[in-house]
N, C-alpha and C positions, 0 to 999 in steps of 0.2 A: 503494499500499500504506499503511495507516495506520501511523503512531507512537504508541507509548505516550506519554501525557501526562507530562512533568516528567522523561522519560528523556534519555539524552545525543542520541539520534536526533531528538527533540522539538526539543533546543536547537539543533542543527544546521538543522533545517527553519525554527525561528524565525529563526535568522541570515540564512540563506537569502531568506527571505520580506521581512524588513525591506530588505535589502541591495538586492532587485529593484524596491521600491516607490519608484517616482517621489515619489508625495504624501506618503511618509513622510519621505523627504530633505528635500523643501521645509517640512514641518511641523517638522522638527528643526533646521533651519538658524539657526544664531545660539543655539541651546540648548545646555547642558550638564548634566551632573547623572549621580549614580552612585545607584541604587536596590537595596537588599536585599531580597530576596523571601524570606519563611519560611513555609511550606506543612507545616502540622501534620496528622498523621493520615493521611498517603498511604499506599498499599498497601505499600510497602517502608518506611515511617517517614517522620520529617520530610525534607524536602527544602528545600535551601537555594541558590539561584541569584541571580545579580545582572543589573542592566541597567545599562550605561554609554552615556550621550547625549554625543556630542561633535561639534557643529558639522555636522549633516546626516547623523551616521551614529549607528546604535545597535548595539551587540553585546552579548549574552547568554552567561553562563557556569555551569555548575554552581559550587557552593561559595559561599565567602564574599568580598563585595568587601572589600579592605584601607581602602578610604576612602569608605564609603557614607555619602551625606548623609541619606538617609532610609531606614526600615526599615518594610516592609510585612509585617503577620502576618495568616494568615487559616489556616482549615481547609482540608483537602483538599477538602470538600464545596462549601465556599463559592469556592474558586479555579475549581473543575471548572464550577460554574454561570455563573462570569463569564466563562469564557474560550469556554465554549459560547453565550455571547450571552443566557442564559437569566435574567441578574441584572444590573443594570448595577452597575459598581464603585462608583461615588457612593453609590448607594441601599445597596450592602452596607456601607459605611462609616457611612453615618448610621444605620443600623440596629444598628450594633455588631458586625457580623459580619467586618468588617475593621480591624484596629489599625494606626495609622500614628503611628510615633515618629520625630524627628529634624526636620529643617527642613520646616515645613508651607508655608511660602512657595514651597520650590521645587516640592511636589507641586503647588500652585495654579498655579505658572507653567508645568509640564509637562502639565496636564491634557488639553490640546486635541492637543498632540504625542502623548500616550500614546493618545489615543482613534484616532488615524491608525495607531499601531502596531497596536494592536488589531485593526483593520480588515485590516492585513497577516496577523497571524496567524491570524485567522479562516479564510484558506484553506488552512491544514495540515489534512491529514486525519488527525485525532487520534483515539486509541484510549483512552478512559477505564476 
């Protein structure tokens, strides 16, 4: 059964997908970081969620991270296209559709591990 994108059910499915994925754990080994995501213009208004990476693990939750190192802001449309795999996240950034503030070096360090995370969440049956 599909889960609504950016809902608590989607967050729960995201956490389960990442936790069950061995390539994600390998990609995240030795990495750490906290990323705040801000999605404007979602059907129910702005959605804020965070991604916390810590030595082989990643967890996601709704709301604001108290110690985010990086903030990624984008429209719901862009976020949806990236999540569906119809728009590359790096391309969206270079086109100005995604804004990143904070520690850019941290984002560069996490680029490959985040690509593995994206592969894991691609398995979530999502309703947009």
